[in-house]
N, C-alpha and C positions, 0 to 999 in steps of 0.2 A: 642447227642440228635437228635431226628427226626426233619427234616426240616418242618417248618410250611407251610401248604398248603394255598396259597393265592387264595381265591375264584375268579373265573373269573367274569368279569363284564357282566351284561346283555347288549345286543347291540340293541339299538333302531334304527330301519330302517326309515330313513327320505328321501323320494324320491320326488323331485320336477319335475313335467312334464308340459312343455309348449305345449299345444295341437296345432296341425295344423288344417286344415279343409279339406273337401272333394272337389275334383276337378270335372269338368264336366263329367269325366269318372266314377265318383263314388268312386275313390280311394283317399286315403289320399295324400295331396300334400307334397312330401318329396324329398329332393335333396341329392346328394353326398356332395355338398357344398352349403350352403344357403347364400343368399345375405345379409340379415339384421340380426344382433345379437339381441337377446331378452333382453331388459333392465329389464323387469319384472322378468325374471328368474335370472338375475344377482343380482337384488335387494334382492330377498328373499334368495338367496344363501348366500349373504354377511351377512344378518341378522342372518341366521341359524348358520353360522360359529361363529359369536359372541356369540350366545346362547351356542353353544358347548364349546367354550373356557372358558365361565364363569361357566360351569357345572350346568346348570339350572335344570337338571334332577337328580342331586345328584352324589355323588362320586362313587356309585356302578353301574352307567349306562353310557355307551359310546354311542355317537350318530354317526351313519354312514350316511353321507350325499351324495346324488347323484343328479345330475341335468340332465334332458333329454329335449332337444329341438326337438320336433317331426318334425320340418321343415328339420332337418338334421340327425336325429337319429330315428331308428325304436323303437316304444314302444312295447316290447315283453311282452304281458300280461301274457301268461302262465309262462314265466320265472320270472316275478315279483311275481306272486302268489306263485311259488316255493320258491323264495328268502324269502318272508315273512313267509311262512310256516316253513322254517328252524329255524326261530326265534320266533315261536309261535305267529305269527301275531303281534308281539310287534313293533309297528311303525305307521307311518302315510304317506300316499301319498297325496301330495298337487298338485292340478291342478291350476297352477299359471298363472296370467295375462290373463285369458280367456276372449276374446272378443266375441261379439255376434255371429259372423260367426264361431267361434270355439266351441261354447257352445254345439251344437249337438254332435260333436266329443268328447268333454270332457265327456259328459254323457255316450257315448258308451264305453269309456275307463273305466269309474267309475263303471258301473253296474256289470261286471264280478268280479271286485275287491271287491265290496261290497258283492256279492254273496259268495265270498270266505272268508268273515269275516274280511276283511282289512278295517281299518278306512281311510276315504277319506274326504278331505276338498277342497273346490273350492273358488277361489277368482278372482278378475279382474274386468274389466270394465262392463261386462254384468250384473253380480249379483249386483255389487255396483250401477250401473246406474239404474237398475230396482228398487232397494230398495230406492234409492234417489228420483226418480221422479214418481214412480207409487205406487200401493197399497200393495206391498210386496208379492203378489202372481202372478201378471201378467207376461206374457212372459215366461211361462214355469218354473218359479222358484219352483213350487210345485213338479216338477220332481225330484229336489234335495231332498226335504223332503220325498217323497215317497221312494226313494232309500236309505235314511239315510245318505246322503252326507251333511256334515257340510258346511254352507255358511259363508264366511268371507268377509265382506264389509268394505272398507276403506283401510288404509295403515298399514303395519305390524310393523313399527318401534315402539319399546316399548310395543308391544302387543303380539308378537309371542311367548314369553316365556309362557304366559298363555295357548295358544293353545297347545304347546308342553307338558306342565305339565298335562293338561286335557287329552290329547291323551295317555300319559304314564300311567295315572290312569284309563283309560278306560271310561272317562266321557266327551268325546268330545261333545260340545254343538251344537244344531241344527243351531244356528245363532250367529255369532259374528259381531256386527254392531258398527263400530267406525266412521261412516260417519260424525257425529256431533262433533267429537273430533279429528281433523286432527293434527298429531304431527309436531313439528318442526323437520327439518332434519339436522341442523347443529350439527356436532359431532356424528351423528349416524353412524352405520356401512355402509360402502360404497358398491355400487354394485361391484360384483366380480364373475368371473367364472374361473375355472381351465383351464389350457392351453389345455387339451384334449377336452374341449368343444369349446374353441375359434378356434381351428384348423379346426373345421367343418364350419367355415364361410369363405367367400371370402376375401382374403387379410389379413387374421389373424387380424380381427378387433373385438372390443368389444364396450361397451356403458356405459354411466352413465348419470344421471340427475343431473345438477347443481342447479336446482330449480324446484318447482312444483307450480301449480296453475296459473290461468290466469285472469286478470282483465276484459277482454273483454266479450262480450255477444253473440257471434255467435250462431245462433239458431240451427245450425246443429252439434254443438260440444258437446261431452260428458265430456270432461276434466273439464269444469267449474262446472259440477254438481257432479263430483266424487272427484277431487282434490281441488275443491273450487276456489273462486275468489281471495282469499288472498294468495299472493305469499310467498313461504317459500324457503330458500336457504341453500346450502352447503357453507362452508367457503373456502377460498383459501387453508388453511391448509388441509381441507378434500380432496380437489381436488389433491393437491400435494401428499398426502399419497396414494391415489388410483392409481395415475400415477406411483409412485415408486413401488408399489406392483405389478402392471402389467408389468412394465419394467423388474422386476426380472424374469418374465416368457418370456421376449422377445416380449412383446406386446406394441405397441405404437400408434396404430390407433384407433380412437374413433368416435362413433356417439354420440354426446351430444344431448340427447333426449328432452331437454326443448322445450315445444311448441313454445317458443319465447325467445331465449337467450338474445336478445337485451333489453328485459324488466327486466332482472335480475339486481337488484340494485347493485350487487357486480360484474357486468360483467368486469369492468376495473381491479379490484383487481385480479380476476381470470385470466384474460388474461395476466396481468403483471406477475403473478406467472408462467403461462405456458411459457411465453417468457423467463423468467429466467431459467426455467428447460431446455428449448430448446437451448438457446444461451449460457448459462453459464455452465449448468450441463451436457450438451452433450446428452440429451435424445431426440431422433428424435420424432417429433409428426406429425401426419396427422389427421386432424379434419374435421368432417362434422357438421355444425351448422344449426339449424332451426332459421330463423329470420323473422321479419315482413318487410313490404314494406316501412317503414319509418326509418329503422335502419341507413341509410346513413347520416341522419341529426344529429346523435349523434356524437359530436366531438371525433375524434380519434378511433371510433369504428371499421371501416373497416381496417384502417391501423394496429391497434393492433391485429385484428383477423388474418391478413396475417402473422404478425411476430410470432404469437402464433402457427402457423402451420395449419391454416384453408386452405384447398384446395378445398372444396366444400361447397356451402350454399344451403339449401332448403328454398324456399320462398313460402308462401301460397298466391299466386297471386289470385287464385280462379276464377276471372272473369274480363273482361275489360268493362263490362256494369255497371255503377254506380247504376242503378235501381236494378239490381240483387244483388249487394253487400248490398244495403240498405235493401232489402227484407230479407236478411239473417242476418241483424244486424252487418254486417262486415263494420262498419263505419270507422274503422281505415285504411282501404285500400283506398288510393287516387290515381286514375289512372294518375293524373297529375304529380305524383312523380315516376311512374314506370320506365321511361327511365333513370332519374337521378340515381335512386337506382341501377338499373342493370349495368349502365355504371361505377358506383363507384366500384363495384365488378370486372367488366371486366378490369378496369384499373390496378387492382392488380393481374391479371392473375388467378383469382379464378373462378372455374366452377360454373355456376348458374343452379340450378334445380328448376322448378316451378310447383306447383300443380294447376290444372285447373278443376273446377267442371262443369259437364254438367247436366242440368236439373233444373236450376233456373227458376223462374216464366216466365221471358221474353224470354227464350230460345226456338228456333225452330231449326230443322236441317239446314235450310238455314242460320240463324243467327250464329250458331256455326261454320259452314264452313267459313263464312265470317270473324268471329273473329279469327279463326286459321290463315287465310291468312294475316290478319292485324298483328298478332303477329309475323309471319315469316318475314314480311317486316320491321316492325318498332321497335321491341323489341329485344335486344341482349340476349335472353334466349338460353342457350345451350340445356338443356333437359326439355321438357314439358311433364308432366305426367297427364293423364286424370283420373277422377273419376266421378262416378254417384252420384248425390245428393241423399243421403240415410238417411231415418229417423231412425237413430241408437237408440235403446233403451238406455235411459239415456240422450237423447238430448231433447231440447224444441220442435223441429220439431216433434219428435216421440210422445211426450206427447200430443201435440195438436191433432194429428191425432187419437191417441188412445182414448182420451176422447170423440172425435166426432164420434167414430166408423167408421172412414174412412178405407176402405179395405187396408191392407198391406200384403205383402208376408208372409204366415205363416211359411215358412221354413227359420229358422235363419241362416242356412248355406249360404244363398244368401246375407246376410248383410255384404258384403266384399268390398263395395264401387265400385264394377264393375258389379253388377247386378241391374236391375230395380226392385224396391220393392214396388212401389206405382204408382198411376196414375199421369198424368201431364195435365194441362189445354190446352196446345197448341200442344202437341205431343201424338200420340198413344204410347203404350208401345213398339210396334215393331219399330216405328220410333226412339224412344229413344235408344233402344238396338242397332239399326243399326248405328246411328250417333256415339255412343260410340265406336263401333267396327271400324267404318271408320275413326274416328278422328286420330287414330294412323297412318293410312296410309296417311292421308292428311298432317300431320306434317312431318313424316319421309319419305319423298320422296327422291329418289337418288339425285335430284338436291339440295334439301334443306340440306341434310346431307353434301354435298360438301360445301355448303355455311357455315354451322356450323364449319366445319373443317378449312375453310379459316379464319373465324373470330377467331377461337381458335389459329391458328398460328400467326395471326396479334396481338393478345393480350397476347401471351405468356403463355397460359394455358398448362397443361401437356397433350400432344397430345395422349399419350398411354391411359391415363385415359378417355379422351374424346372418343376415338375409342371404348373402352370397354363399355362405357355408351351408345353410339349410337347403338352398337351391341345388347345390352340387351333391350333397350327401343324400338327399331325398330322391333324386332322379337318376343319377348316373348308372347305378347297377341295373335298374329297370330299362332305361333307355339305351344304354350302350353295352350292357353285359360286361362291364369292367368295374373294378374297385374305384371309388372316387379318387384315391391317391394316384391312380393311373390316368386320371381324366384331364380335360383341358377344354378349350373352346374350338369348336368345329372339327370333328373327326375327318381326317384326310385319308385318302386311299389312292393307290396307283396300281395299274394292272401288273406291273413288274414285282409288286411286293406281296404277292400271294405265296403261301407256303408251298414249297416244292412237293410234288406228289398229289396235290389237289388239282382238279380240272380247272383249266383257265376259262374265265368267263368271256363271253363274246364282247368285243370292244364296242360293238353297235349298241348293246344293252348296258354295258358297264357304266358309262358316264351319265345317261339319263336316269338310271336307277340311283346312282350316287346323289344326283341333284335332288331327286324326289325325296330320298331318305333325309337328306340334309334339311330341306325345307320343312318336312314333317316334324323332325326332331327339334328344329329351331322354333317352330310354332308352339310345340308343347312346352319347351323351356321358357319361352317368353311369356306364355300364359301363366305358368307357375310363378315366374319372377314377378309378374304384375300382381298376382294375388298376395304374395308374400310382402311386396313393397307397400301395397295399399294397407294391408293389415299392420305393418310396421309403423307406417306414418300415423295411422289412427291411434295405435297404442302410445307412440311417442308424444302425441299431442294431448293425451289424457292427463289432466292436471293431477290425477290421483295415482299416476303410474308408480311413484316411489313408495306408495303405501301397499302395493301388491305383495302378498306373501302366500306361501303354501308350505306343505310339509318339508319339501326339499330345501327351502330357504330358511326354515326355522332353525333357531340356535340349537346346538347340541345340548341335550339335557341328561341328567343322571339316570332317568328312567327309560332312556332310549332302548336299552337292552331288553326291556319288557314290551315295548310298544312298536318297535320297528321290525317289519318282516325281514329286512336285511340281516338282522342280528338274531332272529328267532326261527327262521324257516327250516333250517337243517340242524342236525345234531352237531355237525362240525362248526357251524356258526355259534351255537351256544357254548361249545367248548372254547372257541376263540375269545368270547366274552369272559368266560370264567378265568381263562389264562390271563387276560389283561387285568382283571381285578386282582388276581393273585400277585402279579408283578407290581401293581400299584401299591397293594398293601405291604408287600415286602420292602419296597423302596421308600415308603413313607412311614414305616413302623417307628423309626427313631424320632420323628418330628413331634 
């Protein structure tokens, strides 16, 4: 009998692209190895894997899934068009996790794909934030509608099947809006990326979110208006499963992207599970956490974080002027607790990274310079990273300015937290730009980097990691004109990646110029690395290194409120101290 012919399955092409954005030179910011893994990309990839496993498009359709992070991988648009053409354009390209500064680049990727008849969807904080806070058309959302790009607002858990089925049927909707119906995330598909994607990050690291949503009301934040103020969490079982699936690929380093892991009501159960995996199951873990400035007051939090494998913490310090913090509704930050909190982490040998925002209402170039000097003397922060206060679409700050018709930069590419996008009452835009640029040089002086290395050696941090961080944060803004969080190893460019509207450079000059720039920047980087490494080795070999101390490392004393500039430099700082004393006296009156 003749053998029955089994019809081949149709292959649905599903490609996720996390766009980058354009640098000062007009070219896409892309690296041979990128610094930060994309959790948005990992989240949608994990969800799509689950949809594929459940056969949501039917038994006769196979889903081919690909993930592209443009920060470390070129988006070859002609090749994508050819790939989809081979399959009769049966598929979908998803522009995932698109932030406001990435929105122009996302549109530039999408337009030729749409012209080729390929279905395209876009999601992320820009479209979600605009739909959440504005009128549904503002801030260039109509560009999506004009190009026939489907808008996805909200989170994809439990919703992505519908998008896939609509795309397979050729009936992709103009808008999918789930902002008012945020899903629980316990038991949902975990963020995941294949090893070939993870290899393109520094240190072979990936990411996951253990929780979403934030109860605070910071006016510059978009998270609360996109992910909501009601916190939702993964279970310890979920976290263990994703750790084990990544460990099978040899991956054990994670950036836990929760805006504030300390407010996760399951923090202790999750850390206990990670401790068990690390200490009993033999899975090495290296974790970066984001935490708030009061996390040290939670019993056992710092201690268990250390045992779970936390090597670095990022703290949204934001400012040391309480008046500025109050203006931004950042009431949870108490400058009177900054030193206690930082010392708690330092006592465990954990590297501290802190974000600092320039451009709050009371800021001036002089006050910012003074604040940086106070931080250098009085706070045991290892890495300080600077941002410009930016009215991000989706934030309360942006909505207030938008409704009042206050001028803001019309180029969304600049909404990357390192460009000045609106005016300031006490600084001109040039002064604001200048102090942002200079702040890096003020903090990362040769003398202060030596101090940071001495503090690191005295407190037992990983000196190799500290050297790498100092190298990145002291050089990137000057050398590459990008924020260190957008950095990587070896900046890559391609003639096709220049922003539309800018003149194309001669191919004859493009490649030699790129080679010369790369050689020059590499030489500068290696020279800085050599100096820092030699200094680190010398300090590490000093038998008296553990005896080193300075004002920042000194224990918190009762008279700090009279001796530290942090607590005395402004009237609002003095008021914060007085308020703390009042609360202490009231709560201890009965003792």
